[in-house]
Residue, then its C-alpha position, 0 to 999 in steps of 0.5 A: l500500500s502506498t500513500s500520497f498527500q497534497d494540500f493547499l489553502a488560499g484566503a484573507k486575514l483581517r487583523w486589527p492591532v490593540s496594544i501588543f495584541a493583534p486579533y484576527l478573523s480569516a476565511a479561506y478555501g482549501a483542499q487536502s487529499f490522502k490517496l492510497t493505492t495498492s501495487s496490484g491495482t486493486a481497490p484498497m480496503i480503506p478508501s482515499v479522501a480528497y477534502k475540499f473545505i471553506r475555513f473560517g477562523l479567529g485568533s491573535r498574535a502577540d508582540i512580545n517585543s520588537q523581535l519576538s511574536a507569538d500566534l494562536g488560532l482556531a478555525f472551523l472547516l466546512l467540508t464541501d466534498a470528501g472525494k467522489n472519484d473511483g477509490y475515494i470515500k464518497s464514491a459508489a463503492y464506498f460511502p456516497g453519502t459522506t458528510g463532515n466538518a473539521i477544526d483547526i488549531g494552530a500556534s506559532v512563535a516567530y523571531r525577526f532577525t532583521k527588518i526583512l529576515g525572520a523565522r517561524a516555528g509552530v504547530d497545526f492540528r487538524q481534525y476531521g469528523l466524518s459521517p460515512t453513509t451508504r446512501r445519499s441523503r438531503r438530510r444533514p447527519r446528526p453528530a454522533a455523541p462520543r462513546a468513550l474518553y480515554l485519559s493518558s497521563p505520564l504519572p501513575p494512575a493513582s497520582a494522576a487522578g487520585g486512584l480513579l483511573p484504570p491501570p495503564g493498558d486497561r482499555t476500560s473507558v472513563g466517562e461513557g457518553 
């Protein structure tokens, strides 16, 4: 099984500086695809995805000093497509009624070496939530409630939650919903 990945995002960001902070709103259009192929040419058991989305975000940049700044942002992604071509999740062979959304969280730190030269390092997290259905429907799916919440900690269970959590490796769920 081999994989390939493609991603793009284009949009606009509106900032308004307030003291050391510069809150912003953003809107963008983007696409992200994960394609799975087999060496034999047969369809893989897991479908590929080709997300297309409209992204609405907000966040703020803080100028710590004249050279150092930090940025934190959050966005909602409205999925307009999950991939309809053969081998993709929305094709007739898999789940043609698939719908979904996503969230985006990002944080970065930037340092300006000179007036025109700087560096930025950060992390981005994107989580898709899909509702794969085998039939096409005009009804919007109701989001599913989480079934279980698993907590992890580098501390032993007794010190992490006063002995309330199961021991490591025990798949017992905490907070069934």
